[in-house]
N, C-alpha and C positions, 0 to 999 in steps of 0.2 A: 312823457306827455307834455305839450306846450300848453301854457296857457295864452288864450287868444285875447289880445286887448281889446279888440271890437266885442267879444263877447262879455267882458266886464262893462264896457260902456251900455250895452244892450240890456244887461240884466238890472242896470243903476234906472233905466229908461222904463223898463217893464214894472221896475218897484214906483217910480214917480206916477206912472199910469194907474197902478192900481191903489195907490195912497188918494188917488181923486174918485176912486170907484169905477173905474174904466178898465174894460178887458182889453189890453193889446191884442192883434192878431197873433195866430198860431202859426206852427210850421217851423221848418227848418230855416227859414230867412225871416222870422216873424218882426225882428226890428232892423229895417233898412239904414245902413249907416254906409256914406261912401267918404273920400277923400276929396276936398274941394279943389276944384282946378286952380283956384288964387289961394296961394298960402295964407293972404293976409286976413282970409277969413275964417280961419282956424285949423286946428290939426285935422277935425273929422266934422261931419255934419249929418243931420237925418231929417226926413221929412215926414217922421211919425206923427207929428202933428197934422199934417194934412190928411194922413190916413184916417186918423180917429175921428176928425171933425165931424163927419157925416155920422159915426155911431153915437157922439155925445151932442150932437145937434149945436155945436159953436162954431165960429169961424176959428181957421186953422191958427190965426194968431194969438188968440185968446187961448187956445188949447196949449200951444207952445209955451205962452208966459205961465200957464199952470203948472205944467211939467217942470219948467224950469224951477218954479217955487218949490217944487218938491225933489228936486235933484241935491246930493251931497257937494256942493260947490265948495270948494276950497279944502277938500279931502286929498286923501294919498292919490286920486285919479283925475279929478277934475278941477282944472284952476280956474278956468272962467268959463262962460257961456253965455249966449245972446242969441237974439232972434233976427233974422234976415228976410227980407221979402214978405212974401204972404204967410211965412210961417214956417221957414226952415229953421232948424237949430243948429248952431255953430259951437264947438267945443273947442277949448284950448286945454290939453293937457297938462297936468301936473309934472313938471320935471322928474319928479321923485318916482311916479309910474314910469318913465321911460329907463330910468336908472334901474329899476326893477328888472324891465326886460333884459338889460345887460346882463345883469346877475344871472337870471335864468338862463340865458344861452350859455355863458361860461359853465355853468353848473349841468346843464342837459347835453352840451355838445353836440354830436353824432344825432341825436332823437329832438333837437329842437326843430320844431315844425310837425312833429307827427300828432296825432292825435287817435281817438278811438270809436269813431262815429260809426265805423264798419264793422264793428267787434262782432265775431258770430256768424259772420255772412262769408261764405265760400264763393269765391269768385274767380271767373275765367275770362281771360282776353285771347281769343283766337286771331291771329294776324299772318300776313303775307299769305301763306298757305297757296304759294304760286305752284301751277301746274308744272309737274315734274318732267316736262317736255323739252325745256329749254333754259338758260341762263336766266337768272333775275336781274330785272331791270331798275330802272330809278324809281319808278312808283312803287316797286317792291321795298326800295330801300327806304322810301319816307314812309310807307306802314310799318316796317320794321320798327323805324325811330319812335313813332307815334304808340305803336302797340308796347313798347318795351317801356316807355314813359308812363303808360296809364298803368300797366302792372305794379311798377315802383310808386306810383300814387297811390294806388288801392291799397297796397301793404303799408304804405306812411299813415294811411288814416284809419286802419285798424283792420282791413280786410285781410282774409286768408286768400292770398290772389295767387295765381297760376296760368303761366304761358301755354299756348298751343299752337303746333302748326298741324293744318289738315292735309292731308295728301290724297290728292283725287287718283288713286292708283287702278282705277277702274273704268271701264267703257271705251267706247270708239277711241278716245284719243291715245290710249296705251296700245291699242291695237296699230293705230297709225304710227307711233313711235318706233314699234317693231317693225312694221314694213319701211319705214324710212331706212332705218338702220340695215334693214336687209337689203334693200335698194342699194344703198351705197357702199356695202360690203362687195356685191357682186360687182360694181365699178372698180373696186380696189382690185379685183381677181382679173379683170378685164373681161367680165362676162356680164355687161349691162343688159336690164333689162327694165321694163316700165316701172317708173315712178309712182306710187299712190298718190291719186289725186288728193288735193289738200294735205299732202305729206309734209313734214318738216324739213324745209330747205337749207337752213342754218349751216355756216361752216363749223359749227361745233359738233355737227351729228358726223361729218368726215373725220376730225380730230379724234372724237372717240371710238370710230370705229377701228382705227389702229391699234386699238389697246384691247380688241375681242380676242378672246383663246383660240388660238389656232386650231387646236385639237378638238373644238367644238364646231367648228366653221361648217364641215359638210353636213352634218345632222340639222344645224341650224338653217342651213339655206335649203334643207330640202323639206322644210316645215312649211307646208302654204300658210298657214295663220301666224308665222314668224313669231311664236309666242317666247320662243328662247333668246332672240334678239329684245323681245319687248321687255322680259323679267330683268336681262343683263342691263338694257339701257337705263331702264327704270332707277334701278340701285346705282349705277354710276352717276345717274342725273341728281338722286337724292343726296349721294356723299358730296356731290360737288356744290350744291346749293347749302348743304349743312357747313361745309367748308368755309364758303363765302360769307355766310351769315356769322361764322366765329370769327372770321378775319374782320368782320365788322362791330365785332363784340357783342353779337348777340347770340344765346342759348335758351332754348326753350325746354321747359319741365316734361314736357309732353308732345311725340309726334304720332297723330292718330290718322291710322289709315282707312281708307273706304272699303277696301276689300275685306278688313276686320268685320263691318256691318253685314256685308252680304254673306260672310262665312257662319257669323253668330245669330242668322236668322232676325237679326233687328229690324231690317226691311218688313219683313213679313210681320213683324210685332206690331210695328208702327200702324201698318196698312190695316192691320185687323183691328187696332183701335179704333181708326178714324172709321171702317166700315161697323163696329159695332155701335158707334155714337150716330149713324146715320148720317156720315159726310161723305159718302161715296156712291157712286152708281156706274154702271156700266152702259157703254154706247160704242157701237162700231168696233166692237172686240176689245175695247180698252177700258182702263177703270179712272175714274174722272173724280176729282176732290171738287166739292161745291164752293169753289173758293167767291163766288158772285153772292152768295149770302152773307160774306164778311166785306163786301163792297168791292171786290176786283170786277174788273171790266169783263172778264171770262173765266169760266171754270178751266182747272188744269190738270193736265193728264198726271196720273202716278204710275201707271203700267202700260205699256205700248202695246200694239196689237200683237206683235211677236212675243209677248210674255216678257221683255225686258223692263226693269224698273228705270223710272227717270231720275235726273239730278235731283229734282224736287222731293221725290220719295225719299231718297239717299240724305237728302238735308235735313228731312224731318225726324229721319230716323237717328240720325247723327246728334242731334239736338236732343232729342228724348234721351239718347245715351249720356249725353253731357249731365242732364238731370237726375239720371241713375246712377252717376258716379260722385254725385253729392253737392254739385254746384246748384248755387240758388240765384246767382245774378251772371249771366252770360253775355259778353261783348264782343261782337265781331267787327272787324275792320273789312270792308269791302271796296271794290273800285265803282267808279262811278257808272260803269254799264251795267251795275246789279240792283241800282237804285229801285228799279220796279219790281223787284224781287221781294224787297224787306215785308211789306204788309202781309203779301200772302203767306210767307213764312210763319210771321208771327202769329197771324191768323190760324194756320194749320196747326201751330203748337199750343194755341188756346184750344182748339178744337178736339186733342186729344187729353186734355186735362191739365194740361202746364199752367201755371199761374200767369195772369196780365203781367206784362213786365219781365218776365223771365229774361227775354230776348231784347239785347238793344244794339243797334247796329250804327256803327259810324261810316260814313262814307269819305274816302279818302280821294280826293280830287287828284288831278293828273299833274304831273312836272313837265315843265319846258326848260331845258339847260340853254344857257346864254353864254357866250364867249365873245367878248369883242362887242356886246351889247346886241349880237345877233343870234337867232336860234341856232343851236346845233343839231346839224342834219343826221339822222338817226340811222347812220350807215356804219357798221362794223367794218364792212369790206373797203370803205375809204379811209380806215383809221382813224374814226372818231370812238370815243369810247361814250358806250350806254348801257354797260351792264353794271350791276351794284359793287361787284369788286373792281372793275375799272374806276368807276367813279372814287371808291374808297380811295385807290391807290393814287389819283391823282390829287384828292384836297384833303385826305387824312379821315379816318374815323370821326373823330370830334367836330371837325367843321361839318362834315356832311350832315350829322346828327343835329347838331345845332340848327344848321339853315333848315332841315326839314321842320324842326320843331318851332320856328320862330312865327309860324301863319299856323291859322285854324286848320284843321285836316280839310273841312268843307269849302276850302278857298283853293283855286287852282294856284300853283307856285312857280314862280319864274326863279330858278336858281342860277344866280350868278358865279359861275366858275371862277372867273377873274379876281371877284369880291373875296371868294372863299379861300383862294390861295395866298391871299395877301398876309403878311405879317406886319399889321399896324393897327392901329385903333380902328380904321374905317370897317375892318372886318368885324362883326358883332360878336362873333365867338371869341376872337382873340382878345378884345376890349375887357370881356368878362373873365376870361381867364388870366388876363395880365393884372387885373385887379387883385385877383388871389395870389398871383407869382409877384407882384409889388408888396403885398403886406409881409408875405414871408420873408422878403428881402429885408423890410423895414424892420422886422421882428429879430433876423438874425445881426442887423445893425446894433439894435437897440441891445440885446444880450452882449454884443462884444463892447459895448460902451458901459455894461454894469447896469443896466435898466432891465428888471424882469418884472414878471406879473407879481404883485404883492400876495402875500399869503392870506391877507384879509381884504379882498377887494372892494367891500362895502364900505369900508373907510375911505376908499378913493372917488367912487362912483359919482359922489355928489360935485365933484371939481369940474364935471362936463357940463358946462353951462352956455358954451358960444353957441349961436344959432348955427352953425356948420355941423358942431356935434350934436345938437339936439335934434337937427333935420336927419342924420344918418341913424340915430338911435331909432326915431319915428319909423325910417324905412325897415329897420330891421324887427322892429315890433309888429309890421304886417305879414312878415314870412308866413306863420303857420296859419291865417287866414287865407293868403295866395294859395297854399298848396290844399286847403280844405275844398276850396272853391274851385281849384282845378281838376280834383279827383271827382267831384261832384257832377260838374258840368263834361267831365271828359274832354278838358280843354287843357292838354298839357303847354300850349303855346304861351298860358298866362305866365309861366315860370320865366321863359327868355327876355320878355317884358318887363316883368320884374328884377330879373337879375341886373338888366341894362340900366335900369334906374338905381338900383342899389350901386352897381360900379360907379355911375355917375356920380352919385351922392358922397361915395368915399372919396373919389378924385378930387372933388371940390373941397372937401374936408382937407385933403391931404396938401393939397395946392395953398390952403390958407395957413395953416398953423403945422408947426413942426411938432414931430412925437418927442425926440429926446432934446430935451433943454438943461439949461441949468436948474430947473426947478422939478427936482425929482418927484415931489408927490404927483404934480401935474403930468409929468411923463409918465409915470405909473399910469394914470387914468387914462391917459390917451392910448397907452399900449393896450390896455384894457378893452377900449373900443375898436382898435384894430383887431384883435384876436376874436372878439365876436363878428365883427364883418366879415374876416376870413372865415369863420365857422358857418355862417349864413350861406356865404357865395358857395364855399364845398358842398354844404348839404343840397344846397338847390341844382348845383353842377352834376352833383350823383343821382339826384332825382331824374336828371335828363341821359343818364349815363354817358355823362360827358366828364373828363379828367381834370382835376382842379390841381396843374403843375406848381410845384414850388419855386421853377427857376424858368424863365423863356428869354 
């Protein structure tokens, strides 16, 4: 586990407030600490004095001065402090505190950045969950990158985190899939018939039909429900989806099936719970959930007039099943067209007795592919790639994931294909990976010239006192807080932002200071700094599911 430097500052501020008889605000973010936009203002700043001023009935500036008087300025943490504006407190860290961060990185290695705030919480992230009726597209690819990063972030913050893919393998869409395959198979035999209305027209249907077992063809063609074609096509589509995801570097802990809910009586169980609590009524031969009681615009059907359950009831049963499997925090990634479904599902889960906050939903917005500055036409027939596999084959899994993770999931994304393929610093993914490769090259060069990490690094780190060295150390010190914040806010895009800043800070240091010089002690100190920077970049890339190359 990593020491979070901002926590140490927060604890010092809390102690200072209590010495004055004040009660600082509680909660996970009880002491607001930020990095000033202007580095000349200090390393960190807080508006705690403004927050406390109303409570203690003093001006923010007076509160700030009283807090400063109670802070341990001049110790191993805080070198200096002053008041700015109406009551902001600016801190300058003691170099010794930053040197301690470097030693911690070297000591903890791959675990630097981890924490245990989620210890004891069994969490699940369900993502992609694409309909098994066609190849996965670029929106699925974005959801896969975000979901995978969230699982990694939750695990890094102490959660027992699992990933899940939900297969909608029941209902009308699967019937249409079977009927579409049956119609295409008839065409292949020269016996064409009517193609189902709303059937699946894609060329992939024709491609897969060619693999259907000839020995089973006549029996399958004679089935008016096309159930044999549906079953066979479903399994082939799922295998295809799984292979494409693995090609992308994605593996799921569990693949859940909707049919298991039907066969296991779990839909009836969920419906019975809602009925017993008075949340269901019958009208026009259907069963309805009183969702208007929870603020919805209208009530929702659970069971249709023909006795068939709706997807809404299946969703309720599915999430109840997640709870029964031991998950206590569930995060679903949905497409923007499902935004209106969020509140009603959360309400239904509360109605059957699940705790508030059990289900969180992250809406993953659409992706627009750009080439030459123009949108790529979504036409596979015209030779344009739009599937997950085609995108990965075109730009590489690392670039695809990194680009998808650079922006908030809730923001529509313009994916620049030309930029993603560039092997230069213009490519954000390349820029960060190159920082790792450059450090690896530098380490090899140093070792080739007899400079290695000293056995007692604590005896060397005090030599790191140049502005560029301290600036890089300060950036490395922020990593644990960035990881924790990204996990808590469900915002993996914070990591690429941080990594770009860290890579820039390293490159600035590298261009100003030679690592291997005639001064052996200082060379060893700078090598330690490089090793720490490489470790942090590698840890950050790993949380994104992106590789950290040794050579580029």
